[in-house]
C-alpha positions in Angstrom: 155.7 124.6 133.9 155.7 123.9 130.1 157.8 120.8 130.8 155.3 119.5 133.3 152.4 120.1 130.8 154.3 118.0 128.2 154.4 115.1 130.7 150.7 115.2 131.5 148.8 112.1 130.3 145.0 111.9 130.1 143.4 108.6 131.2 141.3 107.0 128.5 137.9 106.3 129.9 136.5 102.8 129.6 133.0 102.2 128.1 131.7 101.5 131.6 132.9 105.0 132.7 131.1 106.6 129.9 128.0 104.6 130.6 128.0 105.6 134.3 128.3 109.3 133.3 125.5 108.9 130.8 123.2 107.2 133.4 123.8 110.1 135.8 123.0 112.6 133.1 119.8 110.8 132.1 118.4 111.5 135.6 116.4 108.3 136.1 115.8 107.4 132.4 117.2 103.9 131.5 120.5 103.7 129.6 118.6 101.8 126.9 116.7 105.0 126.1 119.8 106.1 124.2 119.5 103.1 121.9 117.8 103.7 118.5 116.2 101.1 116.3 116.5 101.7 112.5 113.9 100.9 109.9 116.0 97.8 109.1 115.6 96.5 112.6 119.2 97.2 113.6 119.8 98.6 117.0 122.2 101.6 117.1 124.3 102.0 120.2 125.1 105.4 121.7 128.8 104.7 121.6 131.1 102.4 119.6 134.6 101.6 120.6 137.5 99.6 119.1 137.0 97.0 121.9 133.3 96.5 121.2 133.9 96.2 117.4 136.6 93.6 117.8 134.5 91.7 120.3 131.6 91.7 117.8 133.5 90.8 114.6 136.8 89.4 115.8 138.9 88.2 112.8 136.0 89.0 110.4 136.7 92.7 110.8 140.0 92.5 108.9 138.3 90.3 106.3 135.4 92.7 105.9 137.8 95.7 105.4 140.1 93.8 103.0 137.1 92.6 100.9 135.6 96.1 100.5 138.9 97.6 99.5 139.8 94.8 97.1 136.4 95.1 95.3 136.6 98.9 94.9 137.0 100.1 91.4 139.9 102.4 90.6 137.6 105.0 88.9 135.0 106.1 91.4 132.1 108.5 91.4 131.9 109.3 87.8 129.4 112.1 87.1 126.3 110.8 85.4 124.1 113.9 84.7 120.6 112.8 83.5 119.3 114.7 80.4 115.9 116.3 80.7 114.4 117.8 77.6 111.1 118.2 75.8 112.5 118.0 72.2 115.3 116.3 70.4 116.9 119.7 69.7 116.8 120.6 73.4 118.1 117.1 74.2 121.3 117.4 72.2 121.8 121.0 73.3 121.6 120.0 76.9 123.8 116.9 76.2 126.5 119.1 74.7 126.4 121.6 77.5 126.6 118.9 80.2 129.6 117.2 78.6 131.3 120.5 78.3 130.7 121.3 82.0 131.9 118.1 83.6 129.4 115.4 82.8 131.2 112.1 82.2 128.4 109.6 81.6 125.6 110.2 79.1 122.5 109.4 81.3 119.1 108.9 79.6 115.7 107.6 80.6 114.1 106.4 77.4 110.7 107.7 78.4 111.0 111.1 76.7 108.3 113.4 75.2 109.9 113.2 71.7 110.3 110.2 69.4 113.5 108.2 69.1 113.6 108.6 65.3 116.3 107.2 63.1 117.8 110.6 62.8 117.9 111.1 66.5 119.4 107.6 67.1 122.1 108.1 64.5 123.2 111.3 66.1 123.1 109.8 69.6 125.2 106.8 68.4 128.0 109.2 67.5 128.1 110.3 71.2 128.1 106.7 72.4 131.2 106.0 70.4 133.0 108.7 72.3 131.5 108.6 75.8 130.3 106.0 78.3 126.6 105.9 79.0 123.9 104.9 81.4 120.5 104.3 79.9 117.2 103.2 81.4 114.8 101.3 79.2 111.4 99.6 79.6 112.3 96.3 78.1 114.1 94.6 75.2 111.7 96.2 72.7 112.4 99.8 73.9 113.0 102.1 70.8 116.1 103.6 72.4 117.9 100.3 72.1 118.0 100.8 68.3 120.8 103.2 68.9 123.1 100.2 69.0 122.1 99.3 65.4 123.7 102.6 64.3 127.2 102.0 65.8 129.8 100.8 63.2 131.0 97.2 63.6 134.6 98.3 64.1 133.6 100.5 67.1 131.3 98.0 68.9 134.0 96.4 71.1 135.1 99.8 72.4 131.6 101.0 73.4 131.3 101.1 77.2 128.1 101.7 79.2 125.3 100.4 81.4 121.7 99.5 80.5 119.2 99.5 83.3 116.2 97.3 82.6 113.8 95.0 84.5 115.0 92.1 82.4 118.5 91.5 80.9 119.2 93.0 77.5 121.1 90.9 75.0 123.9 92.8 73.1 126.3 90.1 71.9 128.4 92.4 69.8 129.1 94.8 72.7 131.3 93.0 75.2 131.9 96.1 77.3 128.3 97.1 77.7 126.8 95.9 81.0 123.2 95.0 80.3 122.2 92.8 83.2 121.2 95.0 86.2 119.9 94.4 89.7 117.9 97.6 89.8 116.9 98.0 93.5 115.6 101.6 92.9 112.3 100.0 92.0 112.0 98.5 95.5 113.5 101.6 97.1 110.8 103.8 95.6 108.2 101.5 97.0 109.6 101.9 100.5 112.2 99.1 100.9 114.9 99.5 103.6 118.7 99.0 103.1 118.6 95.3 104.2 115.8 94.5 101.8 117.5 96.3 98.9 120.7 94.3 99.4 118.9 91.0 99.7 116.9 91.7 96.5 120.0 92.7 94.6 121.5 89.3 95.5 118.3 87.5 94.6 118.2 89.2 91.2 121.8 88.3 90.7 121.1 84.6 91.5 118.2 84.7 89.0 120.2 86.2 86.2 123.3 84.1 86.8 121.3 81.0 86.2 120.4 82.4 82.8 124.0 82.8 81.6 126.3 80.1 80.3 128.8 80.7 83.0 129.3 82.8 86.1 132.2 84.5 84.5 130.1 85.5 81.5 127.4 86.8 83.9 129.8 88.8 86.0 131.1 90.7 83.0 127.6 91.9 82.1 126.2 92.4 85.6 126.0 95.6 87.8 123.8 96.8 90.6 121.8 100.1 90.9 120.9 101.7 94.2 119.1 104.9 95.2 120.7 106.7 98.1 118.5 108.1 100.8 119.0 110.8 103.5 120.1 108.4 106.2 123.8 109.3 105.8 125.6 106.5 107.7 123.0 103.9 106.7 123.6 104.5 103.0 127.4 104.4 103.3 127.1 101.1 105.1 124.7 99.8 102.4 127.1 100.4 99.6 130.0 98.9 101.6 127.9 95.9 102.6 127.1 95.0 99.0 130.8 94.4 98.3 131.0 92.0 101.2 127.8 90.3 100.2 129.0 90.0 96.6 132.2 88.3 97.7 130.1 85.7 99.6 127.7 85.4 96.7 130.4 84.8 94.1 132.2 82.3 96.5 129.0 80.2 96.4 129.7 79.8 92.6 133.2 78.6 93.3 134.8 82.0 92.4 138.0 82.8 94.4 139.1 85.8 92.4 138.1 89.4 93.3 135.4 90.1 90.7 134.6 93.8 90.8 131.0 94.7 90.1 130.1 98.3 89.3 127.8 100.1 91.6 125.5 102.7 89.9 123.7 105.0 92.2 121.4 108.1 92.3 119.9 110.4 94.8 116.7 109.1 96.3 113.4 110.8 95.3 111.3 109.3 98.0 112.6 111.9 100.4 112.0 114.8 97.9 109.1 117.2 98.4 107.3 119.7 96.2 107.3 122.0 99.3 110.3 124.2 100.0 112.0 122.6 97.0 115.4 124.1 97.8 115.6 121.7 100.8 115.8 118.9 98.2 119.1 120.4 97.2 120.4 119.9 100.7 119.0 116.3 100.7 120.6 115.4 97.4 124.0 116.9 98.5 123.9 114.8 101.7 122.9 111.7 99.7 125.6 112.3 97.1 128.3 112.5 99.8 127.1 109.2 101.2 127.5 107.7 97.7 131.0 109.2 97.4 132.2 107.9 100.8 130.4 104.6 100.3 132.2 104.0 97.0 129.6 104.3 94.2 131.1 104.1 90.8 128.6 106.2 88.9 126.4 108.8 90.5 123.4 110.8 89.3 122.2 113.8 91.3 118.6 114.6 90.5 117.8 118.4 90.3 116.0 119.8 93.3 112.9 120.5 91.2 112.9 117.3 89.3 109.5 116.3 90.7 107.9 119.0 88.5 110.1 120.2 85.7 113.9 120.8 86.0 115.3 124.1 84.7 118.7 124.8 83.1 119.8 126.3 86.4 118.6 123.4 88.6 120.3 120.9 86.2 123.6 122.8 86.5 123.4 123.0 90.3 122.8 119.2 90.4 125.8 118.5 88.3 127.9 120.9 90.3 127.0 119.0 93.5 128.8 116.0 92.2 131.7 118.0 90.9 132.3 119.9 94.1 132.1 116.8 96.2 134.5 114.9 94.0 137.0 117.7 93.4 136.9 119.7 96.6 136.3 117.2 99.5 139.5 115.2 98.8 137.5 112.1 99.7 138.8 110.2 96.7 142.4 110.6 97.9 141.5 107.8 100.4 140.5 104.3 99.4 137.4 103.3 101.4 137.3 106.5 103.5 134.7 105.1 105.9 136.9 102.0 106.6 137.9 101.6 110.2 135.0 103.7 111.6 133.8 101.7 114.6 130.2 102.7 113.9 130.1 102.2 110.1 132.1 98.9 110.3 129.6 97.6 112.9 126.6 98.8 110.8 128.1 97.3 107.6 128.4 93.9 109.4 124.8 94.1 110.6 123.6 94.8 107.1 125.6 91.9 105.7 124.2 89.5 108.3 120.6 90.6 108.0 120.6 90.9 104.1 122.3 87.5 103.7 119.6 85.9 106.0 116.8 87.5 103.9 118.5 86.4 100.7 118.6 82.8 101.9 114.9 83.0 102.8 114.1 84.3 99.3 116.1 81.4 97.7 114.5 78.9 100.0 111.1 80.2 98.7 112.1 79.4 95.1 113.9 82.6 94.2 112.9 86.2 93.6 110.1 85.5 91.1 108.4 83.0 93.4 109.0 85.2 96.4 107.4 88.1 94.6 104.5 86.0 93.3 103.7 84.8 96.8 103.2 88.4 98.0 105.9 88.2 100.6 108.1 90.8 99.0 105.3 93.3 98.5 104.2 92.7 102.1 107.6 93.4 103.7 108.3 96.4 101.5 104.9 97.8 102.4 105.6 97.3 106.1 108.9 99.2 105.7 107.1 102.0 103.9 104.5 102.2 106.6 107.2 102.6 109.3 108.8 105.4 107.3 105.5 107.2 106.6 104.4 106.9 110.2 107.8 108.3 111.4 107.4 111.3 109.2 103.7 111.9 110.1 104.5 111.8 113.8 107.7 113.8 113.4 110.0 111.1 114.6 111.7 111.7 111.3 112.1 115.3 110.2 111.3 116.4 106.7 112.3 120.0 106.8 110.0 122.4 105.0 107.3 119.7 104.9 106.5 118.2 108.3 108.4 120.7 110.4 109.4 124.3 109.7 106.9 124.4 106.9 106.3 127.6 105.0 102.5 127.9 104.5 103.2 130.6 101.8 104.8 128.0 99.6 102.9 127.5 96.3 102.4 123.8 95.8 103.2 122.9 92.2 100.4 120.8 90.7 102.5 119.5 87.8 104.2 116.2 88.3 107.1 114.8 86.2 105.6 111.7 84.7 108.9 109.8 85.3 108.4 110.0 89.0 104.7 110.0 89.6 104.5 106.5 91.1 107.3 107.0 93.8 105.9 106.5 97.3 107.3 109.8 98.7 106.8 110.5 102.4 105.9 114.1 101.6 103.0 113.2 99.3 100.3 113.0 102.1 101.3 116.5 103.3 101.1 117.8 99.8 97.8 116.2 99.1 96.2 117.5 102.3 97.6 120.9 101.7 96.0 121.0 98.3 92.6 119.9 99.8 92.9 122.6 102.6 93.7 125.3 100.1 90.9 124.3 97.8 88.5 124.3 100.7 89.6 127.7 101.9 89.9 126.4 105.4 90.0 129.1 108.1 91.7 128.2 111.4 92.6 130.0 114.6 94.4 129.8 117.9 92.8 131.0 121.1 95.6 131.9 123.5 94.8 131.6 127.2 96.5 133.4 130.0 99.6 135.5 129.5 101.7 135.7 126.4 104.6 133.9 128.1 102.4 131.0 129.3 100.5 130.5 126.1 103.2 131.1 123.5 104.9 127.6 123.6 101.7 125.7 122.8 100.5 128.4 120.4 103.7 128.2 118.4 103.5 124.4 118.4 100.0 124.5 117.1 100.9 127.1 114.4 103.7 124.9 113.2 101.4 121.8 113.2 98.9 123.6 111.0 101.5 125.1 108.8 102.5 121.7 107.5 99.3 121.6 105.4 99.4 125.3 104.4 97.1 126.6 107.2 97.9 130.0 108.7 95.8 130.3 111.9 94.5 133.6 113.1 95.9 134.2 116.6 94.0 135.9 119.3 95.6 138.2 121.8 96.1 136.4 125.1 92.7 136.3 126.9 92.3 136.1 130.7 88.5 135.7 131.1 85.9 133.3 129.7 84.0 136.3 128.3 87.0 137.5 126.3 87.5 134.0 124.9 83.9 133.5 123.9 83.7 137.0 122.3 86.8 136.2 120.2 85.3 132.8 119.1 82.1 134.6 118.0 84.0 137.3 116.1 86.6 135.1 114.3 86.1 133.8 110.8 87.9 130.6 111.8 85.8 127.5 111.8 88.5 125.4 113.5 90.1 126.8 116.7 92.8 125.3 119.0 92.9 126.5 122.5 96.5 127.0 123.6 97.5 127.7 127.2 99.5 126.1 130.0 97.9 123.3 132.0 96.4 125.4 134.8 94.8 128.0 132.5 93.5 125.3 130.1 91.9 123.4 133.0 90.4 126.6 134.4 88.8 127.9 131.2 87.9 125.1 128.8 84.7 123.8 130.4 83.1 127.3 130.5 84.3 128.1 126.9 82.7 124.9 125.6 79.4 125.8 127.2 79.2 129.1 125.3 81.2 128.5 122.1 79.4 128.9 118.7 78.0 125.6 117.4 79.6 125.9 114.0 83.2 126.2 115.4 85.2 123.1 116.0 87.4 123.4 119.0 90.5 121.4 120.0 92.8 121.8 123.0 96.6 121.8 122.7 98.2 119.3 125.1 97.2 116.0 126.8 94.6 116.1 129.6 93.7 112.5 130.5 91.7 113.4 133.6 89.5 116.0 131.8 89.4 114.3 128.4 86.1 112.4 128.8 84.1 115.3 130.2 85.4 117.8 127.7 84.6 115.6 124.8 81.2 114.9 126.1 80.6 118.7 126.3 81.5 119.5 122.8 85.3 119.4 122.5 86.4 118.0 119.1 89.8 116.6 120.4 93.4 117.4 121.2 96.6 118.4 119.4 99.9 117.2 121.0 103.5 116.3 120.2 104.0 112.8 118.7 100.5 112.8 117.2 100.0 111.7 113.6 99.7 115.0 111.8 98.0 113.7 108.7 95.5 111.5 110.5 94.6 114.3 112.9 94.1 117.0 110.3 92.3 114.7 107.8 89.9 114.1 110.7 89.5 117.8 111.3 88.9 118.5 107.7 86.2 115.8 107.5 84.6 117.2 110.6 84.6 120.8 109.3 82.8 119.7 106.2 80.2 117.9 108.3 79.7 121.0 110.4 79.4 123.2 107.3 76.6 121.0 106.0 
């Protein structure tokens, strides 16, 4: 018997076989319902095969993989722990601690609450002589840049690091300091998608390359900076796509050599929330793994409470995320670990194609400055942001602890880290409305119709819906008569009540309840009732709550109506 088992071969199903099985399982839904369109406008297939990838890319597949691997730096995913401190004494204490515990790149945002005095800069310069760095400055007049005046002449050539600034910084005496950056985090924080970030990186590179005496001189100073969001495969493909795009970009300048451009990356803060902040730790871990697999050269993991004020513990946890991923996943034992994945290779190619087309449009418009001045850049980034914000507010995109599985007992921190106050976070509308609801001491309730079994699904949905803005509704015991329902409405302190029951009970009860409900209580119904909607609204119903509804728009409307009723 064992010999027969060894000889058994399993037939490899064709794509059409899988498609037929999927169609049967869909029970009447079209096969296209399994397709997903990303924020970048790329359509994701339900299955990717070697045959489909080869058919899509042909000989370009080998070229894409070879390009990515040839442009990967040998030293990948260096730990760049950002220093957060209120005083210069605390700054250097934290710097020493981070370097002793695994930090490799001194990472500083110049916007600190203490002054960059001569004494502080002299001391910092001694660290720059020993360690590489990543500093973010406002412009060429930023006081932090004076640190370079305190580095001895005989050490200047050995200094290595990166300066992130809107405009290039000139440091002639420091050949190994990269001071020309395409910082796409600015656009990312406004809502840009992966394709837009890639195109803007190339457009900035084109602008800065024209300002240098040669492309070779430019390429020695240039690097790109990305923020990595929670869309795991998208972000891996984004980092890989940049290398392919860079090869095409440099080829346009007549460069045939493989010029490696460093990729500096950090966890995205637009997906962070002040609610259930420990979920930010999970988000940043997911994002950091994307950066590791995608081939980021430097990586900064922001602490999970960075939107308010990081603690020593949260800073240590953030640093250890990078260290654990780098040391324990074994990802770095493989060059380009995502290479060969049918899905990621296909997505990488899509991003290359779309980003290059957008880059050419920007250049045709006169370059990044002209494109920005025309308003087109802001318009397309805003459109991308609106898609993202709508997806979160309708729960097409989950933000755990904020728009789903929210804990209404969470205390919303009012303090905001000034470094990140302007980021267009998708959680912000939920936080703002929660603050308003809490300040207004809004009382809500759920009136359960019928049996516990029949009312519970919709009652639980409504409770979760209200929890997203910190509301804890008072729940009635299941009622089976109109008299019980009206008595509960008259007794409750809730000024906004949602009726929750199955379709039959809701249709049987609502009209009679509306006729006798207290005038100062707003009443909604859970579910969609198209046939009854017009009559119920005419008889005093406020509206409906249902899946797929925009949570923020709905509850803002409820809040406004409650204030009107209270007047």
